[in-house]
C-alpha positions as CSV (number, residue, x, y, z in Angstrom):
1,M,0.0,0.0,0.0
2,A,1.3,3.4,-0.9
3,K,2.2,5.9,1.8
4,N,0.2,9.2,2.1
5,I,2.3,12.2,1.2
6,T,2.2,15.0,3.8
7,K,4.4,17.6,2.1
8,K,6.7,18.2,-0.8
9,I,9.6,20.5,-0.2
10,K,11.6,22.0,-3.1
11,V,14.8,23.9,-2.3
12,Q,18.1,24.7,-3.8
13,A,21.2,23.9,-1.6
14,M,24.9,23.8,-1.9
15,G,26.1,20.3,-2.8
16,G,27.9,18.5,0.0
17,A,27.4,21.4,2.4
18,A,23.9,20.9,3.9
19,T,23.5,22.4,7.4
20,P,20.5,22.9,9.7
21,A,20.6,26.6,8.8
22,P,18.1,28.2,6.4
23,P,16.8,27.3,3.8
24,L,16.9,23.6,4.8
25,G,16.4,23.7,8.6
26,P,13.2,25.6,8.9
27,A,11.6,23.8,5.9
28,L,12.4,20.4,7.2
29,G,11.6,21.2,10.8
30,Q,8.0,22.2,9.9
31,A,7.6,18.9,8.1
32,G,8.8,16.9,11.1
33,V,11.9,15.5,9.4
34,N,15.1,14.7,11.4
35,I,17.3,17.5,10.2
36,A,20.7,16.0,11.2
37,E,19.9,12.7,9.5
38,F,18.8,14.5,6.4
39,C,22.0,16.6,6.3
40,Q,24.2,13.5,6.5
41,K,22.3,11.7,3.7
42,F,22.2,14.8,1.5
43,N,25.9,15.4,1.9
44,A,26.7,11.8,1.1
45,M,24.5,11.9,-2.0
46,T,26.0,15.2,-3.3
47,Q,29.7,14.5,-2.9
48,K,30.3,14.8,-6.6
49,S,28.6,18.3,-6.7
50,I,30.5,20.0,-3.9
51,G,30.4,23.7,-4.5
52,D,27.5,23.6,-7.0
53,I,24.0,24.6,-6.1
54,V,21.6,21.6,-6.8
55,G,17.9,21.4,-6.8
56,V,16.3,19.0,-4.2
57,V,12.8,17.6,-3.9
58,I,12.0,16.1,-0.6
59,T,8.8,14.1,-0.3
60,V,7.7,13.7,3.3
61,Y,5.2,11.0,4.3
62,E,2.7,10.6,7.2
63,D,5.1,8.5,9.2
64,R,7.8,11.2,8.9
65,T,9.9,9.2,6.5
66,Y,11.1,10.9,3.4
67,D,12.5,10.5,-0.1
68,I,15.2,12.7,-1.5
69,K,15.6,13.5,-5.2
70,V,18.6,15.4,-6.2
71,K,18.3,17.2,-9.5
72,T,21.0,18.8,-11.7
73,P,22.4,22.2,-11.0
74,P,20.5,25.1,-12.6
75,V,21.8,26.2,-16.0
76,S,22.6,29.8,-14.8
77,G,24.9,28.3,-12.1
78,L,26.7,26.1,-14.7
79,I,27.1,29.2,-17.0
80,F,28.6,31.2,-14.2
81,K,31.0,28.4,-13.4
82,A,32.1,27.9,-17.0
83,A,32.6,31.7,-17.5
84,G,34.5,32.0,-14.2
85,L,32.0,34.5,-12.8
86,A,30.8,35.0,-9.2
87,G,27.5,36.6,-10.3
88,G,25.7,38.7,-12.8
89,S,26.1,42.3,-13.6
90,G,25.2,44.8,-10.9
91,K,24.4,47.4,-13.5
92,P,22.3,45.8,-16.3
93,N,22.6,47.3,-19.8
94,T,25.7,49.3,-18.7
95,S,28.2,46.8,-17.3
96,K,28.6,43.5,-19.2
97,V,30.1,40.5,-17.5
98,G,30.0,37.8,-20.2
């Protein structure tokens, strides 16, 4: 029998560096998920993506168990990494960064 889904949480987090601090901590705490256990599992799953921001979908069930789906990094993050940039232009249409 399928478990009933209580909540779906979608966040973007730094690969291999999950901590109980925002954005993960408050979102997981409200859903009743063990935050320390989640951080250990997430960091183990994202060892190859250290330093990259990855999308995460956490499905929380009635019995407070959860499934983690790690998605690929957003395209904008990959472009910044390939171009060697820290961020976008602070002055659009005046200062070009790429």
